[in-house]
C-alpha positions as a printed Julia matrix, in Angstrom:
594×3 Matrix{Float64}:
  -95.29     0.39   88.33
  -92.17    -0.07   86.23
  -89.41    -1.48   88.41
  -86.79    -1.62   85.68
  -86.15    -0.7    82.06
  -83.31    -1.87   79.86
  -82.44     0.0    76.68
  -79.85    -1.35   74.27
  -78.91    -0.04   70.86
  -81.41     2.85   70.82
  -79.91     6.07   69.4
  -76.82     7.06   71.36
  -77.58     4.56   74.15
  -75.37     1.5    73.87
  -76.69    -0.43   76.86
  -78.41     1.14   79.86
  -80.47    -0.18   82.75
  -82.9      2.15   84.54
  -83.78     1.03   88.06
  -87.02     2.84   88.8
  -88.77     3.31   92.1
  -92.25     4.21   93.29
  -92.89     7.93   93.5
  -91.06    10.54   91.44
  -88.28     9.36   89.1
  -86.33    12.21   87.51
  -84.13    11.75   84.44
  -81.48    14.4    83.8
  -78.3     14.78   81.75
  -76.47    17.05   79.39
  -78.06    18.11   76.13
  -77.59    15.37   73.55
  -76.85    12.72   76.16
  -79.88    10.69   75.15
  -82.71    11.59   77.52
  -85.11    11.73   74.58
  -84.03     8.21   73.62
  -85.3      6.99   76.99
  -88.75     8.42   76.24
  -88.57     7.05   72.68
  -87.62     3.63   74.03
  -90.55     3.72   76.41
  -92.8      4.59   73.48
  -91.56     1.51   71.61
  -92.29    -0.58   74.67
  -95.85     0.76   74.66
  -96.52    -0.22   71.05
  -95.66     2.95   69.16
  -94.72     2.65   65.5
  -91.22     1.3    64.92
  -88.63     3.51   63.26
  -85.44     1.84   62.1
  -83.73     5.23   62.48
  -83.78     4.66   66.25
  -81.42     1.69   65.92
  -77.95     2.7    67.03
  -75.39     2.99   64.24
  -73.46    -0.25   63.95
  -75.99    -2.22   66.03
  -77.94    -5.03   64.43
  -81.04    -4.28   66.44
  -82.51    -2.14   69.21
  -83.97    -3.71   72.35
  -86.22    -2.2    74.99
  -87.29    -4.34   77.94
  -89.43    -3.44   80.92
  -90.22    -5.18   84.19
  -93.64    -4.19   85.54
  -95.14    -4.95   88.94
  -98.93    -5.27   88.87
 -101.56    -6.29   91.41
 -103.4     -9.52   90.68
 -106.57    -8.73   88.77
 -105.15    -5.66   87.04
 -106.62    -5.3    83.51
 -103.14    -5.29   81.95
 -102.3     -8.54   83.71
 -105.55   -10.11   82.54
 -104.83    -9.03   78.95
 -101.35   -10.53   79.24
 -102.89   -13.78   80.46
 -105.14   -13.82   77.39
 -102.02   -13.5    75.23
 -100.5    -16.56   76.95
  -97.92   -14.59   78.94
  -96.17   -16.01   81.96
  -95.62   -13.98   85.11
  -94.83   -14.57   88.76
  -96.78   -12.79   91.51
  -97.76   -10.01   89.11
  -94.22    -9.35   87.82
  -94.54    -9.07   84.05
  -91.72    -8.65   81.53
  -92.48    -6.95   78.22
  -89.98    -6.38   75.4
  -89.68    -4.89   71.93
  -86.94    -5.36   69.34
  -86.37    -3.47   66.09
  -83.85    -4.47   63.45
  -81.92    -2.02   61.32
  -84.12    -3.1    58.41
  -87.22    -1.96   60.32
  -88.56    -5.36   61.34
  -90.2     -5.31   64.77
  -91.03    -7.99   67.31
  -92.94    -7.8    70.6
  -92.83   -10.14   73.6
  -95.03   -10.28   76.7
  -94.2    -12.66   79.51
  -91.88   -14.69   77.29
  -94.45   -15.07   74.49
  -94.25   -13.47   71.05
  -97.3    -11.27   70.53
  -98.53    -8.74   67.96
  -97.26    -5.22   68.61
 -100.89    -4.19   69.1
 -100.93    -6.15   72.37
  -98.21    -3.84   73.74
 -100.37    -0.87   72.79
 -103.36    -2.42   74.61
 -101.24    -2.97   77.71
  -99.85     0.55   77.43
 -103.31     2.08   77.67
 -103.65     0.47   81.1
 -100.12     1.16   82.26
  -98.73     4.52   81.22
  -99.9      8.06   80.48
  -97.2      9.84   78.47
  -97.44    13.63   78.34
  -95.5     15.74   75.91
  -96.01    17.21   72.45
  -98.28    14.26   71.61
 -100.89    15.62   74.05
 -101.89    18.13   71.4
 -103.12    15.22   69.27
 -104.74    13.46   72.24
 -106.64    16.53   73.41
 -108.0     17.13   69.92
 -110.16    14.07   70.47
 -113.47    15.2    71.96
 -113.94    12.01   73.94
 -110.68    12.68   75.82
 -112.15    15.85   77.35
 -115.23    13.99   78.55
 -113.1     11.18   80.0
 -110.94    13.67   81.94
 -114.01    15.33   83.47
 -115.66    11.99   84.28
 -112.47    10.74   85.94
 -112.46    13.81   88.15
 -116.19    13.58   88.93
 -115.65    10.15   90.46
 -117.84     7.13   91.23
 -121.17     8.97   91.17
 -120.77    10.03   87.54
 -119.24     6.65   86.73
 -122.35     4.89   88.05
 -124.64     7.25   86.11
 -122.59     6.7    82.95
 -122.81     2.92   83.39
 -126.59     3.19   83.82
 -126.9      5.32   80.67
 -124.77     2.78   78.77
 -126.94    -0.12   79.95
 -130.19     1.68   79.1
 -128.78     2.75   75.74
 -127.84    -0.84   74.87
 -131.33    -2.05   75.83
 -132.94     0.8    73.89
 -130.91     0.07   70.75
 -131.67    -3.65   70.93
 -135.4     -3.03   71.41
 -135.49    -0.47   68.62
 -133.64    -2.79   66.21
 -136.05    -5.65   66.93
 -139.09    -3.36   66.67
 -137.91    -1.98   63.33
 -137.19    -5.48   62.04
 -140.58    -6.85   63.04
 -142.45    -3.79   61.81
 -140.55    -3.81   58.52
 -141.34    -7.47   58.01
 -145.1     -7.08   58.57
 -146.06    -7.57   54.9
 -143.76   -10.52   54.43
 -145.02   -11.91   57.73
 -148.65   -11.62   56.54
 -147.81   -13.46   53.31
 -146.02   -16.18   55.23
 -148.94   -16.53   57.67
 -151.38   -16.99   54.75
 -149.1    -19.54   53.12
 -148.54   -21.57   56.28
 -152.22   -21.45   57.21
 -153.25   -22.77   53.79
 -150.65   -25.54   53.94
 -151.67   -26.64   57.42
 -155.34   -26.59   56.46
 -154.53   -28.76   53.42
 -152.68   -31.26   55.6
 -155.38   -31.22   58.25
 -158.08   -31.9    55.6
 -156.29   -35.07   54.5
 -155.41   -36.04   58.1
 -152.51   -38.39   57.27
 -151.54   -41.0    59.83
 -148.02   -42.18   60.62
 -146.91   -44.91   58.18
 -150.22   -44.75   56.3
 -148.64   -44.37   52.86
 -146.63   -47.6    53.2
 -149.66   -49.56   54.49
 -151.91   -48.33   51.65
 -149.26   -49.11   49.07
 -149.25   -52.76   50.2
 -153.06   -52.92   50.3
 -153.35   -51.39   46.82
 -151.0    -54.0    45.46
 -153.05   -56.79   47.04
 -156.48   -55.54   45.91
 -155.34   -54.82   42.37
 -154.19   -58.46   41.95
 -156.97   -60.22   43.91
 -157.98   -62.53   40.99
 -154.49   -63.89   40.38
 -153.85   -64.19   44.12
 -157.02   -66.25   44.67
 -156.22   -68.45   41.66
 -152.67   -69.16   42.89
 -153.79   -69.9    46.45
 -156.65   -72.14   45.26
 -154.42   -74.16   42.98
 -151.87   -74.64   45.75
 -154.62   -75.71   48.16
 -155.96   -78.25   45.64
 -152.49   -79.72   45.18
 -152.1    -80.08   48.92
 -155.51   -81.45   49.91
 -157.53   -82.0    46.71
 -160.5    -80.22   45.16
 -163.74   -81.36   46.76
 -165.73   -79.97   43.86
 -163.76   -81.77   41.12
 -165.64   -84.34   39.01
 -162.77   -86.76   39.24
 -160.55   -86.62   42.31
 -156.92   -85.86   41.44
 -153.86   -87.0    43.4
 -152.87   -84.55   46.17
 -150.06   -84.19   48.64
 -152.03   -85.17   51.73
 -153.18   -88.45   50.14
 -149.73   -89.25   48.84
 -148.19   -88.63   52.3
 -150.87   -90.85   53.85
 -150.07   -93.65   51.36
 -146.34   -93.26   52.08
 -146.9    -93.53   55.84
 -149.03   -96.63   55.36
 -146.22   -98.21   53.38
 -143.67   -97.45   56.11
 -145.79   -98.41   59.09
 -145.34  -102.17   58.67
 -141.55  -102.02   58.47
 -140.93   -99.23   60.99
 -141.38  -101.57   63.92
 -138.47  -103.71   62.71
 -135.87  -100.94   62.01
 -135.09   -97.8    64.02
 -133.84   -95.91   61.0
 -137.03   -96.57   59.13
 -139.0    -95.61   62.23
 -137.16   -92.27   62.31
 -138.05   -91.65   58.7
 -141.68   -92.48   59.49
 -141.6    -89.87   62.29
 -140.24   -87.21   59.92
 -142.96   -88.09   57.43
 -145.49   -87.56   60.2
 -144.04   -84.06   60.77
 -144.38   -83.32   57.05
 -148.03   -84.43   57.2
 -148.65   -82.0    60.07
 -146.96   -79.09   58.18
 -148.99   -79.81   55.05
 -152.21   -79.85   57.09
 -151.32   -76.49   58.7
 -150.33   -74.99   55.35
 -153.6    -76.11   53.79
 -155.48   -74.46   56.68
 -153.57   -71.2    56.2
 -154.29   -71.22   52.47
 -157.99   -71.76   53.2
 -157.93   -68.71   55.54
 -156.07   -66.62   52.93
 -158.72   -67.49   50.28
 -161.42   -66.33   52.68
 -159.6    -62.99   53.24
 -158.79   -62.2    49.62
 -161.96   -60.77   48.18
 -162.71   -58.86   45.05
 -163.67   -55.4    46.45
 -163.67   -52.75   43.7
 -165.02   -50.11   46.08
 -162.22   -50.65   48.61
 -159.67   -50.61   45.8
 -161.06   -47.3    44.54
 -160.92   -45.79   48.06
 -157.33   -46.95   48.61
 -156.17   -45.48   45.31
 -157.95   -42.18   45.95
 -156.44   -42.01   49.44
 -152.98   -42.7    48.06
 -153.44   -39.92   45.51
 -154.37   -37.49   48.3
 -151.31   -38.48   50.32
 -149.1    -38.19   47.22
 -150.28   -34.6    46.78
 -148.95   -33.87   50.29
 -145.65   -35.68   49.85
 -144.96   -33.78   46.64
 -145.03   -30.52   48.64
 -144.01   -31.25   52.19
 -141.84   -34.36   52.37
 -140.78   -37.63   50.83
 -143.02   -39.67   53.14
 -146.14   -39.11   55.23
 -143.98   -39.16   58.36
 -141.89   -36.3    56.93
 -145.08   -34.41   56.09
 -146.19   -34.74   59.71
 -142.82   -33.41   60.96
 -143.06   -30.45   58.54
 -146.56   -29.65   59.77
 -145.37   -29.61   63.39
 -142.56   -27.19   62.54
 -144.89   -25.06   60.41
 -147.42   -24.86   63.23
 -144.72   -23.65   65.65
 -143.52   -21.06   63.14
 -147.08   -19.92   62.46
 -147.63   -19.48   66.18
 -144.49   -17.33   66.43
 -145.6    -15.21   63.48
 -149.11   -14.79   64.85
 -147.68   -13.55   68.14
 -145.19   -11.21   66.37
 -147.8     -8.46   66.12
 -148.27    -8.71   69.87
 -144.48    -8.55   70.21
 -144.39    -5.38   68.08
 -146.91    -3.72   70.38
 -145.01    -4.9    73.46
 -141.75    -3.55   72.03
 -143.42    -0.26   71.18
 -144.49     0.12   74.78
 -141.06    -0.96   76.04
 -139.35     1.55   73.74
 -141.43     4.37   75.17
 -140.45     3.3    78.69
 -136.76     2.94   77.77
 -136.75     6.29   75.99
 -138.15     7.98   79.09
 -135.65     6.23   81.37
 -132.7      6.87   79.02
 -133.47    10.57   78.6
 -133.92    10.94   82.37
 -130.63     9.14   83.09
 -128.77    11.15   80.43
 -130.18    14.4    81.83
 -129.13    13.35   85.34
 -125.65    12.56   84.0
 -125.49    15.97   82.32
 -126.44    17.68   85.58
 -123.79    15.73   87.5
 -121.14    16.64   84.94
 -122.11    20.31   85.1
 -121.87    20.23   88.88
 -118.41    18.65   88.69
 -117.25    20.95   85.88
 -117.32    24.08   88.02
 -115.11    22.58   90.73
 -112.89    20.92   88.14
 -112.26    24.17   86.25
 -111.49    26.06   89.46
 -109.06    23.43   90.72
 -107.2     23.1    87.39
 -106.95    26.91   87.16
 -105.55    26.93   90.7
 -102.98    24.27   89.77
 -101.93    26.26   86.7
 -101.33    29.29   88.88
  -98.49    27.3    90.48
  -97.09    26.21   87.13
  -96.0     29.57   85.67
  -99.45    30.02   84.16
 -100.91    32.23   86.88
 -103.15    34.16   84.52
 -104.58    31.12   82.79
 -108.24    30.3    83.34
 -109.82    26.95   82.55
 -113.47    26.54   81.66
 -115.49    23.43   80.88
 -118.19    23.71   78.25
 -120.91    21.04   78.32
 -123.5     21.02   75.57
 -126.12    18.4    74.86
 -126.04    17.1    71.29
 -129.25    18.23   69.63
 -130.61    16.39   66.6
 -133.9     16.35   64.76
 -134.03    12.57   64.99
 -132.88    12.52   68.63
 -134.81    11.53   71.73
 -137.36    14.03   73.05
 -136.64    15.99   76.23
 -139.56    17.22   78.39
 -138.79    20.69   77.01
 -139.6     19.45   73.52
 -135.98    19.68   72.39
 -134.48    16.53   70.91
 -131.03    15.24   71.84
 -128.86    12.46   70.52
 -127.99    10.1    73.38
 -125.06     7.69   73.12
 -123.6      5.14   75.49
 -121.78     7.94   77.36
 -124.74    10.28   77.5
 -125.86    13.25   75.43
 -122.99    15.62   76.19
 -120.22    17.18   74.17
 -117.54    18.13   76.71
 -114.75    20.54   75.88
 -112.06    21.84   78.21
 -111.25    25.46   77.3
 -108.21    27.51   78.22
 -107.74    31.28   78.25
 -103.97    31.45   78.61
 -103.85    35.23   79.12
 -106.2     37.89   80.52
 -108.68    39.1    77.95
 -108.03    36.12   75.65
 -111.05    34.25   74.42
 -111.24    30.69   75.82
 -110.14    28.13   73.24
 -109.94    24.36   73.25
 -107.05    23.45   75.54
 -105.24    21.75   72.66
 -105.25    25.04   70.74
 -105.02    27.51   73.58
 -101.72    26.23   75.0
  -98.26    26.28   73.46
  -96.19    23.12   73.27
  -94.43    23.84   76.56
  -97.62    24.95   78.28
  -99.45    21.85   77.14
  -97.37    19.53   79.31
  -98.05    21.77   82.31
 -101.76    21.77   81.52
 -101.67    17.98   81.45
  -99.74    17.95   84.73
 -102.46    20.12   86.29
 -105.16    17.85   84.88
 -103.44    14.73   86.19
 -102.84    16.21   89.65
 -106.51    17.19   89.92
 -108.03    14.02   88.44
 -105.66    11.49   90.03
 -107.07    12.23   93.48
 -110.65    11.91   92.23
 -111.51    14.79   94.54
 -111.16    12.57   97.61
 -107.55    11.37   97.52
 -108.44     7.99   96.03
 -106.56     6.68   92.99
 -108.67     6.18   89.87
 -106.6      4.04   87.52
 -107.55     0.59   86.13
 -107.99    -2.02   88.81
 -107.85     0.72   91.48
 -104.24     1.55   90.57
 -103.21     4.78   88.83
 -100.98     4.45   85.78
  -97.35     5.46   85.53
  -97.17     9.09   84.36
  -94.38    10.19   82.03
  -93.75    13.91   81.46
  -91.41    15.18   78.78
  -90.62    18.91   78.46
  -92.99    19.72   81.33
  -90.58    22.48   82.38
  -90.25    24.15   78.96
  -90.22    27.93   79.37
  -90.25    27.73   83.17
  -87.65    28.94   85.66
  -87.13    30.3    89.12
  -89.94    29.98   91.64
  -92.31    28.56   89.01
  -89.91    25.67   88.46
  -90.05    24.89   92.18
  -93.86    24.78   91.94
  -93.69    22.44   88.94
  -91.48    20.08   90.94
  -93.81    20.28   93.93
  -96.83    19.43   91.75
  -95.01    16.47   90.23
  -94.11    15.29   93.74
  -97.76    15.66   94.77
  -98.85    13.5    91.85
  -96.12    10.99   92.73
  -97.66    10.48   96.16
 -100.41     8.47   94.43
  -98.66     7.13   91.34
  -95.3      6.42   89.8
  -94.06     9.46   87.85
  -91.16     9.61   85.39
  -89.98    13.09   84.38
  -87.37    14.18   81.86
  -86.18    17.63   82.95
  -83.45    20.24   82.49
  -84.26    22.04   85.72
  -82.55    21.39   89.03
  -85.62    22.86   90.8
  -87.68    19.93   89.44
  -84.97    17.31   89.95
  -84.65    18.28   93.61
  -88.02    16.68   94.34
  -87.03    13.27   92.97
  -87.45    10.1    94.99
  -84.95     8.59   92.54
  -82.61    10.66   90.41
  -81.21     9.04   87.26
  -78.57    10.68   85.09
  -77.85     9.97   81.45
  -74.08    10.18   80.89
  -72.54    10.72   77.47
  -69.1      9.48   76.53
  -67.16    10.07   73.32
  -64.09     8.11   72.26
  -63.57    10.34   69.24
  -65.36     8.0    66.87
  -68.5      6.78   68.59
  -70.73     8.6    71.08
  -72.58     6.45   73.61
  -74.65     7.02   76.73
  -75.41     5.16   79.93
  -77.77     5.72   82.86
  -76.89     5.69   86.55
  -78.7      6.4    89.8
  -77.14     9.29   91.71
  -77.38     9.77   95.47
  -75.65    11.81   98.14
  -72.64    13.75   96.89
  -73.11    12.57   93.29
  -76.63    13.95   93.27
  -75.42    17.28   94.67
  -72.82    17.51   91.89
  -75.5     16.8    89.23
  -77.82    19.47   90.64
  -74.91    21.91   90.74
  -74.13    21.15   87.09
  -77.77    21.65   86.13
  -77.79    25.1    87.77
  -75.02    26.16   85.42
  -72.12    26.06   87.77
  -69.07    23.88   88.23
  -70.29    20.52   89.47
  -67.58    20.48   92.15
  -67.58    24.14   93.17
  -68.36    24.87   96.79
  -70.89    27.54   95.82
  -72.64    25.24   93.41
  -72.77    22.38   95.89
  -74.05    24.69   98.6
  -76.76    25.96   96.29
  -77.71    22.36   95.41
  -77.86    21.45   99.09
  -80.06    24.45   99.78
  -82.34    23.45   96.9
  -82.76    19.93   98.28
  -83.59    21.31  101.71
  -86.17    23.63  100.18
  -87.75    20.73   98.26
  -87.84    18.57  101.41
  -89.46    21.41  103.36
  -92.14    21.89  100.72
  -92.79    18.15  100.62
  -93.03    18.0   104.43
  -95.42    20.96  104.47
  -97.71    19.19  102.0
  -97.67    16.04  104.12
  -98.43    18.07  107.26
 -101.29    19.88  105.55
 -102.72    16.55  104.43
């Protein structure tokens, strides 16, 4: 609920604070005092389009601020949290400023936010009824929502089931159409991947094989020069046993050097150390000569092996040209291709599975939508009767409300058992329209067209009274809390006993929600839980207005003024007192009946 509103610099209002209460808040005042500016200010607070013409003459900007009390977990509070707002125990402050140049700013919980955030919060917080209802009720979905709200949890559960089945059906259909439409491309891809994998499998590359064969190819291709170099080095180290004349070699020279040192080494430690190092050299030369001998035995001229290696390298090169820079990359590609091929090969099975699933979902969706239609039709009869009954107490005693429910037929829709095809959406297959015959003999018309501007607010009051109880006295707003209802011009064209009934209906609605009403009728104001008056003052140059809460004698004087008499006349005050007693009696009778 709104606990407080502050309006500054809006139209004729200089600076006013509205302290609001739970229940029925009534706003009265003389014509031109600025009651409309209160509703306009509330509209700004709820994200309506800014109009610089609302800024009070001489003021730099207009400000509207509201303090709202919300239960923890309320959707509006969660949206405010998303916007980074700060609040304490569910008390949220929202504000809107407009400059005389038309620039607008919005704040939620101390944070600057886009104006659209105020509009999002407003949808959870307030239902404003006035001339704008004609636009709202032109939207077909609004009629369905009103009926569903009245029908209660049973229809809500059915609607949720239809929405879930519809989402599953759409997802399955989209995937089925995609897979079926890609069948030719899938077949081409399967052929291509199969051929590539068969080509790789025929070669059967091994990890690192290309690098190993490259080294072997290099060795085999140069076997002659390698053997010659190794043989010459071996001869220089240990001599050539097949030479006609032995040539000097390293091993002999080292042996001669050691022989020369051996006689002196025993007499000098330094020379002995050098002799030891020479011994190490002799050992290294012997080992090196042995390794060269082994190398010469391994290096063979093998033209057949060389031919095989080069052919194998050519086969691997053919793969690396297509599938990767190296054999290892080719093997990775083949693993990925095999997985993709497996997915493609099972896609046809998936198409058949989806086809079967679509048939099942279609059957379930059509059945759920038909069940939802039946539930709506069952609720529509009671709904129409109860709204018509409410209108009979709102100076529209001859008005009759009907609810027309028609399933949307379409050639490409889903098949009903009857053979007819219907288009099913997330909310079912129904077009819902609330019709109103305002006078006897008049043809029922859409409620937005069948009611005048003044009647429209009363129609909306009747709808809200009926739907707010959800048929069982339980509130139905977001988070289990009904919104704040605002009615402007609800009493247009009403007087006498009918005005008393309008006030009583507003009071009945206020038992379950906060209601704010702008009225000219004392019969409506008499039912207020809190009565606020807009006062106009004029200093001869500037007109300004303020808002005060009236109680006791002040309230009696305001009611007397509203009834057209002198605010301080004894007759007027007595009439006002009688009116309050009548309103209290009607309120008590409703409570007793409940």
